[in-house]
N, C-alpha and C positions, 0 to 999 in steps of 0.2 A: 581347545579353545576354552579360555576362562566364561564362565558363566554369570552373566548377570541378571537378578532376579528383581522383579518389583516390587518394591513397598505397598502390598494391597493384603488384603486378606489373601491369606494362600491358599491354591487353587482346591489344594488334595489334603487342606489340613483337617483334622477331625472337628474340630471344631463349629468348620462349615457343613459337614453332612449331617442329614436329619438323626436327630437321636432316634434309638429304637423305642419302640412304643415300651409304656412302663407295664408293671403287670397285668393280668387280666383283673376284672373286677372281682373283688375279694369279700368273704366275709369275716371282719375278723371280731376275735371274741376274746376278751378280754379273763382270764382266771386270776383270782388270788385267793391262795391258800389260807389257812386258819392261822399261821403264824406270821401274817403279813409279809411274807417272801415279796422280791419286786417281780413287778408285773410280769408276766408272760403274754405274750402275742402270739395267737397260733394262727398259721396265714392259710386258707382254705378255696382255693381256685373254683368258682361258679361251673356249675357243670358242662356247659357250653365250652367253656376257654376262652371266651370273649366278652366284651363289654358292650358287644352292643352298637360302639362308634363304627365310622369307618375305620379300615384296617391303615395300618400306618406307611410311611412309603416303602421303608426297611420290609414290612411284610409282604408286600404288594411285590416288591424285586425280587425275593426269596420264591414266590409262587410264578410269578410270568416272566422273569428277567429285568435286568435295572434299566434298559434300554426301553421296554417297553411299558415297564412302570412308571415311568414318568411322562404327564400329561406337556404336549406342546404350551400350554396355556399356564402351566406350573408355576407358581408366582417364585419359588426357589430357583429352578430352573434358571428361567427369566434373569432374575439379578445375576445368577452365576454366569450366565453369556454376558451380559452385560458387563461386569467386574473381568472378564475373559479380555474380552475388544479392549475395554480400560488399559489393563495390564500390555497386552500387545503394543498399543500406542505409545504409553509410556517407555516401555524396553527400546522401540524404535528412536524415539526423543532423545531419549538418555545415549544410546549405541553413538547418536548423530554429535551429539556433545563430546563426549569422549572423543570421537574421530577429529573431530573438528579441531580439539586441541593438540592432536596428534600430525595439523596440516593435510588430515585424509581426509576421504569421503567415508560413507558407512560401508558403502562395497568392500572399499580397499580394507577398510581396519578389520572385517571379517575373513576374507582371505588371509591377512598376515596374520592374526591370529589362527587361522585353523593353521597354516603353515607351521606356526611357533608348537602347537599342539602337535602337529604332525610329526617333527621333528622327534620327537621322543618314541615316536613308534616306528620310527625309521622307514617310513613309504609315505614322502612328499612327491607324490605327481599330482598331476591335473585331476587324473580320475579320482584319486584317494579324498584330495580336498574337497569334489564335488559330492561324493558320498558321505563326507562328514556334514557337510551345509545343506545337502538336501537341495541341491538347485544342479541345474544343466551344466555340463562341461563346459559349453560354449560361454557361460557366464563366467564362469572361472578363468578361462582362457582369457579371455576381455580384460578382466581385471588382473590377472598376474602380469600382462603385457604393460598396462600401466605402471605395476609396481615396478617393473624391470625399468623402466623410463624413470622412475623415481630412485633409481638405485638402492630398492629395498631388497630386491629377489633377483634371484640367476636362476636361467633355466639351462639346462644341458641335460643331453640324450641320458635315458635312462639305462642302468649297465646291463640291467637283464633282459627286459622289457623292451625292443627295440621299437614298439610302436606307441610306449610311453614318452611323457616328458616329464623330468625330474627338476625338482625345483628346488631352490636352497636359500636361505638367507644369507643376505651381506652384513659387513660388520655394522654398516648404518641401521639396517634394520635390528639389529641387538643392541645398538644406543636407544634406538627407539621403545624396543620392547623393553628394554631396563628402566626408561623413565617411567613405562606404563606400569610396570608392579607397583610401585608405591601409591600410583593414581588410582586403580584398583581397589586398593585395600582402603583408602579413605573414599571412593564411593560407595561399595559396599557396606563399610560400617553402619550408616541410617537404612540402606535397604534391606539389610538381613539381621537386622538387631530383635527381632519380631520371629525368627523362625528359625528351625535348629535342623540337622543332619534329615530327622525324620522325615520332617515338613518338606524338605526339598529332594527327598526321594521317594515323598507320593508325589509329588507334583511333577519328578521327570518321569517316572511312570506313566502317568495320564497324557502327558506331552506325546512320550512314546507312541502310546495307544494311537491318538489323534494323527500323527503323522504315518503310522502302519495303516491305518484305515480310513482318513480322510478323501483319499482318491475314491474310494467305492462311496463315500457318501456324496462325492460332486459326478459320479457317474447318475447315481438314483437322481440327483436335482435335475440334473442335464436331459434325462429320460420324461421329466413333467415340461420343459420348456420346448422340448421336441414335439408333444402332442398337441401343444396352442399351435393353432393355424397364423402365421403373419407372422409370428413370433420371431425376432432374430436372437440368435445366441451372440452374447457378447465374448 
């Protein structure tokens, strides 16, 4: 599935990570020889190896772990989270506009792109689409039914797994996707002009980590909610 990235400071870019602390406090001694050769600087670390200042985020992260090193009220973390939510909102809005240009809903567009991507892998089933989009199979089933009604998908029995439902793109779907290619190139041009593959790889690694561990954090939050008497969980 084609991935669209929002034009905000790249979440995983090293430019946003706290810079490592500089060298420890040094005693700098400049010596000049009798021939007035270029000055040489000899750097000697202070005996304690520290400057007396508070340790940087990176130093603390190395000692206690990254998650424990970040205080909930840390200004850099709060700005990062605010930008993350802004990027998510921007991506939803962008996807809605692209889908509308194709006379599709955002959900239909997501499923159609998933099928387009999975077609290359040869595994176009409701189960595979669900896993690719990280959503429930019931959600995919409902959207596939709508796309079948629009003449963009065909449902067929899976040739190997009798319990699975195979999904195939129709000629009309290929025509729509043919139009989509040039559109996405134009959309991506301003969106990705300030990033490179290394940036995208870093962001992707971060997002996969959120997906892998997000439910664990949700359960932690739910445990706090359940401990409060009279509180109704949403």
